[in-house]
C-alpha positions in Angstrom: -0.4 -0.1 -0.4 1.6 3.5 -1.4 1.6 6.0 1.7 -0.5 9.2 1.2 1.1 12.7 0.9 -1.6 13.9 2.9 -2.0 14.2 6.8 -5.6 12.7 7.6 -7.9 15.3 9.4 -9.0 18.6 9.5 -9.8 19.3 12.7 -13.2 18.7 11.9 -15.0 16.2 13.8 -17.8 15.6 11.6 -18.0 13.2 8.5 -20.1 15.7 6.3 -17.8 18.8 4.6 -20.0 21.4 5.6 -19.4 25.0 5.5 -18.4 25.3 8.6 -16.0 23.1 7.9 -14.6 24.0 5.1 -14.3 27.8 6.4 -12.5 26.4 9.4 -9.9 24.9 7.3 -6.1 26.6 7.7 -3.1 26.5 6.2 -0.6 24.1 7.7 2.9 23.0 7.3 2.0 19.9 5.5 -1.1 19.1 3.4 -4.1 17.2 4.8 -7.4 16.3 3.4 -10.8 15.9 5.2 -13.5 13.4 3.6 -17.3 13.6 3.5 -19.2 11.0 1.6 -19.8 9.1 -1.6 -15.9 9.6 -2.5 -16.0 13.4 -2.3 -13.2 15.0 -0.5 -11.0 18.1 0.2 -7.3 18.6 0.3 -5.7 21.7 1.5 -2.2 22.7 0.3 0.8 24.3 2.4 -0.1 27.2 0.4 -3.5 27.3 1.5 -5.1 26.5 -1.7 -8.1 24.0 -0.9 -9.1 21.6 -3.7 -12.3 19.9 -4.3 -11.9 15.9 -5.5 -14.0 13.0 -6.1 -12.7 9.3 -6.0 -14.3 6.4 -7.6 -13.6 3.0 -9.4 -14.5 2.5 -13.0 -14.2 -1.1 -14.5 -12.1 -1.9 -11.4 -9.7 0.8 -11.7 -9.0 3.5 -9.0 -9.8 6.9 -10.4 -10.0 10.8 -9.2 -11.0 13.7 -10.3 -10.3 17.3 -9.2 -13.6 19.3 -9.3 -12.6 22.8 -8.4 -9.8 24.6 -6.2 -9.8 28.0 -4.5 -6.7 30.0 -3.5 -6.6 32.3 -1.0 -6.9 35.8 -1.4 -4.2 38.3 -1.6 -4.9 41.0 0.8 
């Protein structure tokens, strides 16, 4: 089994990707992800970029797609 480059957990104790949980994503030293349900998960990079991803299986092969991403605003 290959080790993931993402550290599990976002500090959110629920299994839902709620608006509040997404707003509480903070920039950390290592990239991390939080899982929702039905293959949806969110990754946060060290630069603060939040990407929505979807993982699924098709014909026995694991696939994943990045749906969209949000970058921190430069203020």
